C-alpha positions as CSV (number, residue, x, y, z in Angstrom):
1,M,74.5,161.9,100.1
2,N,73.0,158.5,100.5
3,L,71.2,156.4,97.7
4,F,67.8,157.5,98.8
5,Q,68.6,161.2,98.9
6,E,70.2,160.8,95.4
7,F,67.3,159.1,94.1
8,R,64.9,161.9,95.5
9,A,67.1,164.5,94.1
10,L,67.1,163.1,90.6
11,E,63.3,162.3,90.4
12,N,61.4,164.7,88.4
13,R,57.8,165.6,88.3
14,R,57.2,163.9,84.9
15,H,58.8,160.7,86.2
16,F,56.8,160.7,89.4
17,L,53.5,161.2,87.8
18,G,54.2,158.8,84.9
19,R,55.2,156.0,87.4
20,G,52.3,156.6,89.8
21,K,49.3,157.5,87.7
22,N,47.5,154.4,88.5
23,L,48.4,154.3,92.0
24,M,47.4,157.8,92.6
25,G,44.0,157.1,91.3
26,H,43.6,154.0,93.5
27,A,44.7,156.0,96.4
28,A,42.1,158.8,95.8
29,L,39.3,156.3,95.5
30,A,40.6,154.4,98.6
31,S,40.6,157.7,100.7
32,L,36.8,158.2,99.7
33,L,35.9,154.6,100.5
34,G,37.8,154.4,103.8
35,G,38.2,151.4,106.0
36,A,39.3,147.8,105.0
37,A,37.6,148.1,101.5
38,G,39.5,151.3,100.8
39,R,42.9,149.7,101.9
40,G,42.2,146.6,99.7
41,L,41.6,148.9,96.7
42,A,44.7,150.9,97.3
43,E,46.8,147.6,97.4
44,A,45.5,146.7,93.9
45,G,48.2,149.1,92.6
46,A,50.6,146.3,93.7
47,G,49.3,144.0,91.0
48,A,46.3,142.2,92.4
49,D,43.0,142.4,90.5
50,L,41.0,143.2,93.8
51,R,38.6,145.7,92.3
52,S,36.1,143.3,90.9
53,S,35.5,139.6,90.6
54,Q,34.3,137.7,87.4
55,F,31.6,135.8,89.4
56,P,29.7,136.2,92.4
57,A,31.4,135.0,95.6
58,K,29.9,131.9,97.4
59,A,32.0,132.0,100.3
60,K,32.9,134.9,102.6
61,H,34.7,133.0,105.3
62,I,37.1,130.0,105.5
63,I,37.8,127.7,108.4
64,Y,40.6,125.5,107.4
65,L,41.1,122.3,109.8
66,H,44.7,121.1,108.9
67,M,45.4,117.6,110.3
68,V,49.2,117.9,110.8
69,G,51.1,114.7,109.8
70,G,48.8,113.3,107.1
71,P,45.9,111.3,108.0
72,S,45.6,107.7,106.6
73,Q,43.0,107.9,103.9
74,M,42.3,104.2,103.6
75,D,41.5,104.0,107.3
76,L,39.0,106.9,107.2
77,W,37.6,107.8,103.7
78,D,38.9,105.6,101.0
79,Y,37.3,102.2,101.4
80,K,39.2,99.3,100.1
81,P,37.6,96.0,101.3
82,K,39.6,93.9,98.8
83,M,42.7,94.6,100.8
84,Q,41.5,92.1,103.6
85,E,42.5,89.4,101.1
86,W,46.1,91.0,100.6
87,Y,46.8,90.9,104.4
88,D,50.6,90.6,104.8
89,K,51.4,90.1,101.0
90,D,53.7,92.3,99.3
91,L,52.5,95.4,97.5
92,P,53.1,94.6,93.8
93,E,56.0,96.4,92.1
94,S,53.6,97.1,89.3
95,V,51.5,99.3,91.7
96,R,54.6,101.0,93.5
97,N,56.2,101.4,90.0
98,G,59.6,102.7,91.2
99,Q,58.1,105.5,93.5
100,R,60.5,107.6,95.5
101,L,60.3,106.4,99.0
102,T,61.0,108.2,102.4
103,T,64.1,107.3,104.4
104,M,61.7,105.5,106.9
105,T,60.9,102.6,104.4
106,A,63.6,102.9,101.6
107,G,65.6,100.1,103.3
108,Q,62.6,97.7,103.7
109,T,62.9,94.4,101.7
110,R,59.3,93.9,102.1
111,F,56.1,96.0,101.7
112,P,53.5,94.0,103.4
113,I,50.0,95.3,102.9
114,A,48.1,96.3,106.1
115,P,44.3,96.5,105.4
116,S,42.4,98.8,107.7
117,K,40.9,97.2,110.7
118,F,38.1,99.6,111.1
119,R,34.5,99.2,110.0
120,F,33.2,101.2,107.2
121,S,29.4,101.7,106.3
122,Q,27.5,103.7,103.7
123,V,25.8,106.7,105.0
124,G,24.0,109.7,103.5
125,S,21.5,110.0,100.6
126,N,24.4,108.9,98.1
127,G,25.7,106.2,100.2
128,L,29.1,107.6,101.0
129,W,31.6,104.8,102.3
130,M,33.5,106.2,105.4
131,N,34.7,104.9,108.7
132,T,31.6,105.1,110.8
133,E,33.3,103.2,113.7
134,M,35.5,106.1,114.4
135,L,33.5,109.0,113.1
136,P,29.9,108.3,114.0
137,W,29.0,112.0,114.5
138,T,30.6,113.2,111.3
139,S,28.6,110.3,109.4
140,K,25.4,112.3,110.5
141,V,26.4,115.1,108.2
142,A,27.6,113.1,105.3
143,D,25.2,114.9,102.9
144,D,27.0,118.1,103.7
145,L,30.5,116.8,102.9
146,C,32.3,117.3,99.5
147,L,34.9,114.6,99.7
148,I,37.9,114.4,97.3
149,R,39.7,111.1,97.2
150,S,42.1,112.0,94.5
151,M,44.3,114.8,96.1
152,H,48.0,114.6,95.1
153,T,51.2,116.5,95.6
154,E,54.9,116.1,94.8
155,A,56.2,116.5,98.3
156,I,57.0,113.5,100.4
157,N,58.1,114.9,103.6
158,H,56.3,117.1,106.2
159,E,57.9,120.5,106.0
160,P,57.8,120.9,102.2
161,A,54.3,119.2,102.0
162,I,52.7,121.4,104.6
163,C,54.4,124.4,103.0
164,A,53.0,123.4,99.6
165,M,49.5,122.8,100.9
166,Q,49.5,126.2,102.7
167,T,51.4,128.3,100.2
168,G,51.2,126.5,96.9
169,N,55.0,126.0,96.9
170,Q,57.4,123.7,98.7
171,V,59.9,126.5,99.2
172,S,59.0,128.7,102.3
173,G,58.8,132.5,102.1
174,R,55.6,132.8,100.1
175,P,52.4,133.9,101.5
176,C,49.9,131.3,102.7
177,I,46.4,131.0,101.6
178,G,45.0,132.9,104.7
179,S,47.3,135.8,103.9
180,W,46.0,135.7,100.2
181,V,42.5,135.9,101.4
182,S,43.3,138.6,103.9
183,Y,45.0,140.7,101.2
184,G,42.1,140.2,98.6
185,L,39.1,140.4,100.8
186,G,40.1,142.3,103.9
187,S,38.3,142.0,107.3
188,L,34.6,142.5,108.0
189,N,35.4,143.7,111.6
190,E,37.7,146.6,112.2
191,N,38.6,145.2,115.8
192,L,39.8,141.7,114.7
193,P,42.2,140.6,112.2
194,A,41.2,139.1,108.9
195,F,43.4,136.1,109.5
196,V,43.6,134.2,112.8
197,V,45.5,131.0,113.6
198,L,44.7,128.4,116.3
199,V,46.7,125.6,117.3
200,A,44.7,122.8,119.0
201,E,46.2,120.2,121.5
202,P,45.6,116.7,120.5
203,T,44.7,114.1,123.2
204,N,47.4,111.6,122.1
205,K,50.8,113.0,121.4
206,E,52.9,110.0,120.3
207,Q,54.0,111.5,116.9
208,I,54.1,115.4,117.1
209,Q,55.3,117.2,114.0
210,A,57.0,120.7,114.3
211,I,55.0,123.7,113.0
212,S,56.2,127.3,113.0
213,A,54.8,130.8,112.1
214,R,56.4,130.4,108.8
215,L,53.2,128.5,107.8
216,W,51.0,131.7,108.3
217,S,53.6,134.2,107.2
218,S,52.4,136.9,104.6
219,G,55.7,136.3,102.6
220,Y,56.1,139.3,100.2
221,L,52.6,140.6,101.1
222,S,52.3,143.4,103.6
223,G,52.9,142.2,107.1
224,E,49.4,143.1,108.1
225,H,48.2,140.0,106.3
226,S,50.1,137.6,108.3
227,G,48.2,135.3,110.5
228,V,47.6,136.3,114.2
229,S,48.2,133.3,116.4
230,F,45.8,132.9,119.4
231,R,47.4,130.9,122.2
232,S,45.5,127.9,123.7
233,A,46.2,128.8,127.5
234,G,46.5,132.1,129.3
235,D,46.1,135.3,127.4
236,P,44.9,134.4,124.0
237,I,47.6,137.0,122.7
238,L,50.7,138.0,124.6
239,F,50.8,141.5,126.1
240,I,47.1,141.9,125.1
241,N,46.5,143.6,128.5
242,N,48.1,146.8,129.8
243,P,50.8,146.4,132.3
244,P,49.8,147.0,136.0
245,G,49.5,150.8,136.4
246,I,48.9,151.7,132.9
247,P,45.4,152.9,132.1
248,D,43.9,153.0,128.5
249,T,44.3,156.6,128.5
250,L,48.0,156.5,128.9
251,R,48.3,153.6,126.4
252,R,46.3,155.8,123.9
253,S,48.6,158.7,124.4
254,Q,51.7,156.4,123.9
255,L,50.4,155.1,120.6
256,D,49.6,158.6,119.3
257,G,53.2,159.7,120.1
258,L,54.5,156.6,118.3
259,R,52.4,157.2,115.5
260,R,53.7,160.6,115.0
261,L,57.2,159.4,115.2
262,N,56.4,156.6,112.5
263,E,54.9,159.3,110.3
264,I,58.1,161.2,110.3
265,T,60.0,158.1,109.4
266,H,57.6,157.3,106.6
267,R,58.0,160.9,105.1
268,E,61.8,160.6,105.4
269,V,62.1,156.9,103.9
270,G,58.9,156.1,102.2
271,D,58.8,152.5,103.4
272,P,55.2,151.2,103.1
273,E,55.9,148.7,106.1
274,T,56.0,151.9,108.4
275,H,52.3,152.3,107.7
276,T,51.7,148.6,108.4
277,R,53.3,149.1,111.8
278,I,51.0,152.0,112.5
279,Q,48.0,149.9,111.5
280,Q,49.1,146.8,113.6
281,F,49.6,149.0,116.7
282,E,46.2,150.5,116.3
283,M,44.7,147.0,115.7
284,A,46.2,145.7,118.9
285,F,44.8,148.5,120.7
286,R,41.3,147.8,119.5
287,M,41.8,144.0,120.2
288,Q,42.2,144.9,123.8
289,S,38.6,145.2,124.1
290,S,37.3,142.9,121.4
291,V,39.4,139.8,122.2
292,P,38.2,139.2,125.7
293,E,34.7,139.2,124.5
294,L,35.5,136.9,121.7
295,T,37.2,134.3,123.9
296,A,34.5,134.4,126.6
297,V,33.6,130.8,125.5
298,A,32.2,129.9,128.8
299,Q,29.3,132.1,128.3
300,E,27.9,129.8,125.5
301,P,24.7,128.1,126.5
302,D,24.4,124.5,127.4
303,S,23.0,123.6,123.9
304,T,26.2,124.7,122.2
305,Y,28.1,122.2,124.4
306,Q,25.6,119.4,123.5
307,L,26.5,120.1,119.8
308,Y,30.3,120.2,120.1
309,G,30.7,117.9,123.2
310,D,32.1,118.5,126.6
311,Q,35.5,118.7,125.3
312,A,34.6,122.2,124.1
313,R,34.7,123.3,127.7
314,K,38.5,122.6,127.8
315,P,40.6,125.3,126.4
316,G,43.0,124.3,123.8
317,S,41.1,121.1,122.8
318,F,40.0,120.7,119.3
319,A,36.3,120.9,120.1
320,Y,37.1,124.2,122.0
321,T,39.0,125.5,119.0
322,A,36.3,124.5,116.6
323,L,33.9,126.7,118.7
324,L,36.2,129.5,118.8
325,A,36.4,129.3,115.1
326,R,32.7,129.7,114.7
327,R,32.9,132.7,117.1
328,L,35.5,134.3,115.0
329,V,33.8,134.1,111.7
330,E,30.6,135.1,113.4
331,R,32.4,138.4,114.2
332,G,33.7,138.9,110.7
333,V,37.1,137.2,110.6
334,R,37.8,136.0,107.0
335,F,40.1,133.1,107.4
336,V,40.6,131.0,110.5
337,Q,43.5,128.5,110.3
338,V,43.2,125.5,112.6
339,Y,46.2,123.0,113.3
340,L,45.8,119.6,115.1
341,N,48.9,117.7,115.4
342,N,49.7,113.9,115.8
343,W,48.3,112.4,112.5
344,D,51.7,111.0,111.4
345,H,51.0,107.3,111.4
346,H,54.3,105.7,111.3
347,A,53.4,103.3,114.0
348,N,50.5,102.1,116.1
349,T,48.0,103.4,113.6
350,A,45.2,101.3,114.9
351,G,46.0,102.1,118.6
352,R,46.2,105.9,118.1
353,M,43.2,106.3,115.6
354,P,40.5,106.1,118.1
355,S,41.8,109.0,120.2
356,Q,42.6,111.2,117.1
357,C,39.1,110.7,115.7
358,K,37.3,111.3,119.0
359,D,39.3,114.6,119.1
360,I,37.6,115.8,115.8
361,D,34.4,113.8,115.3
362,Q,31.7,115.5,117.4
363,A,33.5,118.8,117.0
364,C,33.3,118.7,113.2
365,Y,29.6,117.7,113.5
366,G,29.0,120.4,115.9
367,L,30.7,123.1,113.8
368,I,28.7,122.2,110.6
369,T,25.5,122.0,112.6
370,D,26.1,125.2,114.5
371,L,26.9,127.1,111.4
372,K,23.7,126.0,109.7
373,Q,21.6,127.0,112.7
374,R,23.3,130.4,112.7
375,G,22.8,131.0,109.0
376,L,26.5,131.1,108.4
377,F,27.0,127.6,106.7
378,D,26.3,128.8,103.2
379,D,28.9,131.5,103.1
380,T,31.6,129.7,105.3
381,L,33.7,127.1,103.6
382,I,35.2,124.5,106.1
383,I,38.3,122.5,104.7
384,W,39.4,119.3,106.4
385,G,42.6,117.4,105.4
386,G,46.4,117.0,105.7
387,E,49.5,117.5,103.7
388,F,49.7,114.0,102.2
389,G,48.2,110.6,102.6
390,R,49.6,107.2,103.9
391,T,50.7,104.0,102.3
392,I,48.7,100.8,102.2
393,Y,51.8,98.8,103.1
394,S,53.1,98.8,106.6
395,Q,56.3,100.5,107.8
396,G,58.1,97.7,109.5
397,G,56.2,94.6,110.4
398,V,52.5,94.1,110.3
399,S,49.8,92.7,112.5
400,K,46.0,93.2,112.2
401,E,46.3,95.0,115.6
402,N,49.3,97.2,115.2
403,Y,50.7,98.5,111.8
404,G,52.3,101.8,110.6
405,R,52.0,103.7,107.5
406,D,54.6,105.7,105.7
407,H,54.0,109.1,103.8
408,H,52.2,108.8,100.5
409,P,51.9,111.9,98.1
410,R,50.3,110.1,95.2
411,C,46.7,110.1,96.7
412,F,44.9,111.4,99.7
413,S,41.6,112.4,100.8
414,M,40.2,115.8,101.9
415,W,36.7,117.3,102.3
416,M,34.9,120.6,102.2
417,A,31.5,121.6,103.4
418,G,29.5,124.7,103.2
419,G,30.7,127.9,101.3
420,G,29.4,126.8,97.9
421,S,30.8,123.4,97.9
422,K,28.8,120.6,96.7
423,G,27.6,118.5,99.6
424,G,27.0,114.8,99.1
425,T,29.6,114.6,96.3
426,V,32.5,112.0,96.2
427,Y,35.1,113.1,93.5
428,G,38.1,111.1,92.3
429,T,38.8,107.4,92.4
430,T,42.0,105.4,93.5
431,D,43.1,102.0,92.7
432,E,42.3,98.9,94.8
433,F,45.4,99.7,96.9
434,S,44.6,103.3,97.5
435,Y,48.0,104.0,96.0
436,N,47.4,105.6,92.4
437,I,44.7,107.8,91.1
438,V,42.7,106.3,88.3
439,E,40.0,109.0,87.8
440,N,39.6,112.7,88.3
441,P,43.1,113.7,89.9
442,V,43.2,117.0,92.0
443,H,46.4,118.6,92.4
444,I,46.8,121.1,95.4
445,R,47.0,123.8,92.8
446,D,43.6,122.8,91.4
447,F,42.3,122.9,95.0
448,H,43.5,126.3,95.5
449,A,42.2,127.5,92.2
450,T,38.8,126.2,93.3
451,V,38.8,127.7,96.8
452,L,39.7,131.1,95.3
453,H,36.8,130.6,92.9
454,L,34.4,130.1,95.8
455,L,35.6,133.3,97.1
456,G,34.8,135.1,93.9
457,R,38.5,135.2,92.7
458,D,40.0,134.0,89.4
459,H,43.3,132.4,90.4
460,R,44.8,133.5,87.1
461,R,44.1,137.3,87.8
462,F,44.5,137.3,91.5
463,T,48.2,138.4,91.7
464,Y,50.7,140.5,93.4
465,R,53.5,142.2,91.7
466,H,56.8,141.2,93.4
467,Q,60.3,141.4,92.0
468,G,58.9,142.2,88.4
469,L,56.6,139.2,88.3
470,D,52.8,138.9,89.0
471,Q,52.8,136.2,91.8
472,R,49.9,133.9,92.3
473,L,48.8,131.4,94.9
474,T,48.7,128.8,92.2
475,G,52.0,129.6,90.7
476,V,52.8,129.5,86.9
477,E,52.1,125.9,86.5
478,E,48.8,124.8,84.8
479,S,45.9,124.6,87.3
480,R,42.1,124.3,86.8
481,V,39.0,125.0,88.8
482,I,37.1,121.8,89.7
483,R,33.6,122.8,88.9
484,E,32.1,119.5,89.9
485,L,33.1,120.4,93.6
486,M,30.8,123.5,93.5
487,T,27.0,124.1,93.7
């Protein structure tokens, strides 16, 4: 007799009913509700408070634009004009204050200051200072941006920093924020996943960082909440089409047979992941008809490309990806995660920044404007940012035309738009060197708590029972909702 058979033999009726009284109630109600709402309610037995929110949700969808590598905040959003007077002077030790350095600059004997070479201007009704030279299109929607200049993290290297930004923890293996949203809210379209991942191709590829599917893993949540990655070329999803000679009727018959086998396995073993496999096979079958229509971007009218720019006609470009993200949320996808690489500014910052900004500038403007025109802006939260910031001092030598910047976790900039975020807001202040936060710090846990609040979820109660603990996106450390960022 194996362990499972022994457990089943010893399990009596009283133990079973006592242990499963709440779960059975959830299951009964879920069967009456049906669909995605019923599945989410049934999962509440695992520990998450999914049955109700403590406040109305302002956002129904999220489009998260992650700039992999860590954009330079003082070259884009954190204007520091006094640094022009500090050109090639050493960063004072009183400012650095013994900060841990990366291996790229730990051996430097000098930390020469490299002020930004780009032109900043005040834009919008509140006079937001931003790099208008490189972001002229984005400056047109300045009043829609909720800019945070005081983000900070403990992670100083890319892999743990991206992991922390996506999952709330530097150690991999935990659910990412997209999986949490899928788990808590489900999908609004039965024919598409709740959580989709798009990886855009940068024009310049000097400093590409490795990213992997670990970043959109569901961790200890059910596998159905993992992100579904769409490819930038060829079929959006591998094997989305039937092999030659296999009609839909035969594929349907195969899946029905496979489902019966999986049901037998589930009755014998009781592993909930068996039902996850059944659901994923069914989703894949439905996606065979929904995905081709979704990705028929070429059918968009010319007016759409006037918004996003001609690059949106090129599959895999950031502009194309932004347009596809709009089409996804338009069809009920809850969370769209977009990655754009090559923001690791260790060298040639001034030389690479123009092409990097050109990739995103009109596309971000187009996405915000397009969502407004379609009535989707108010309930779609757009997030833009990286995993950390960059140093004001140069890595290696410094010249006004060519300088590099090392990783900097103490302060960096991000922005939100739509979905209940407060447009025209600038939150947080850094010192003259864009090195330390002097007012209104925002840890990534605070940021996650705020995003969940906009979705109508209390981060303290939005949990999942795993290994005897109520796990949270924001972890066990203290975190707070930044209400000044919300309407």
